[in-house]
C-alpha positions in Angstrom: 0.1 0.0 0.0 1.4 3.4 -1.0 1.0 6.1 1.6 1.0 9.7 0.0 2.8 12.1 2.4 2.2 15.3 0.3 -0.5 15.2 -2.3 0.7 18.7 -3.7 4.0 17.2 -5.0 4.4 15.3 -8.3 5.8 11.9 -8.3 9.4 13.0 -8.8 9.3 16.3 -6.9 11.4 16.9 -3.7 10.6 19.2 -0.9 12.9 19.8 2.0 12.2 21.9 5.1 14.0 22.9 8.2 12.4 24.4 11.2 14.3 26.9 13.4 13.3 28.1 16.7 15.3 30.5 18.8 14.3 31.6 22.3 15.6 32.9 25.5 14.3 32.1 29.0 11.5 34.6 28.5 11.0 35.4 25.0 10.7 33.8 21.5 13.2 35.4 19.1 12.3 33.4 15.9 10.1 30.5 15.0 10.3 29.9 11.2 10.2 27.1 8.7 12.4 27.3 5.8 11.6 25.3 2.6 12.6 24.4 -0.8 10.7 22.6 -3.5 12.5 21.2 -6.6 10.1 19.9 -9.3 11.6 16.7 -10.7 14.1 16.6 -7.9 14.4 12.9 -8.0 15.4 12.9 -11.7 19.1 12.2 -12.2 19.7 15.4 -14.1 18.3 17.4 -11.2 20.3 15.9 -8.3 23.1 18.8 -8.3 20.2 21.3 -8.3 18.5 19.7 -5.2 21.9 19.8 -3.3 22.4 23.6 -4.5 19.1 24.5 -3.2 19.7 23.0 0.1 23.1 24.6 0.4 21.4 28.1 -0.4 18.8 27.4 2.1 21.2 26.6 4.7 23.4 29.7 4.0 20.0 31.9 4.3 19.3 30.2 7.5 22.7 31.2 8.9 22.4 34.7 7.9 18.8 35.0 9.4 19.9 33.3 12.7 22.9 35.7 13.0 20.7 38.7 12.2 18.1 37.6 14.7 20.6 37.0 17.5 22.4 40.3 16.8 19.1 42.2 16.9 18.4 40.7 20.3 21.8 41.6 21.8 22.1 44.8 23.6 24.6 47.4 22.1 27.0 46.9 25.1 27.1 43.2 24.5 28.1 43.8 20.8 30.9 45.9 22.0 32.1 43.4 24.5 31.9 40.7 21.8 34.3 42.8 19.7 36.7 42.8 22.6 36.9 39.0 22.6 34.5 37.7 25.1 33.5 34.8 23.0 31.0 36.4 20.7 32.2 35.9 17.1 32.7 39.4 15.6 31.5 38.1 12.2 27.8 38.0 13.7 27.9 41.9 13.9 27.6 42.7 10.3 26.3 39.7 8.3 25.1 41.4 5.2 25.6 44.6 3.0 22.7 46.7 1.9 22.3 44.7 -1.1 21.8 41.5 0.9 25.2 39.9 0.1 27.3 38.5 2.9 29.8 41.0 4.4 33.1 39.1 5.2 34.9 42.3 5.9 33.9 42.1 9.6 35.1 38.4 9.9 38.7 39.2 8.8 38.1 37.9 5.4 36.8 34.6 6.5 33.7 33.1 4.9 30.6 33.3 7.1 30.0 29.6 6.9 
């Protein structure tokens, strides 16, 4: 017996999702589900596309988490982080105004 998990998908489609929840003791900072859908993702010629989409989704998740955590930190905590108390300084500026990663604040290291 075939069980249909998602009737909205075609036979060869692939959907991947990752749920991210970030909270403190008293507040929820983020609760979001990231998702990709690759039509024909199980077809051999699309295998690389599925992997590329997953990689891009993970990069976006990393940027959103960094931004969310930065927004929650008080300004004085960010200043202490730059002094070396264990907060990675690459989290201070994660993107330029056009949305591309800003690696200048990470000493030239990639952000992932």
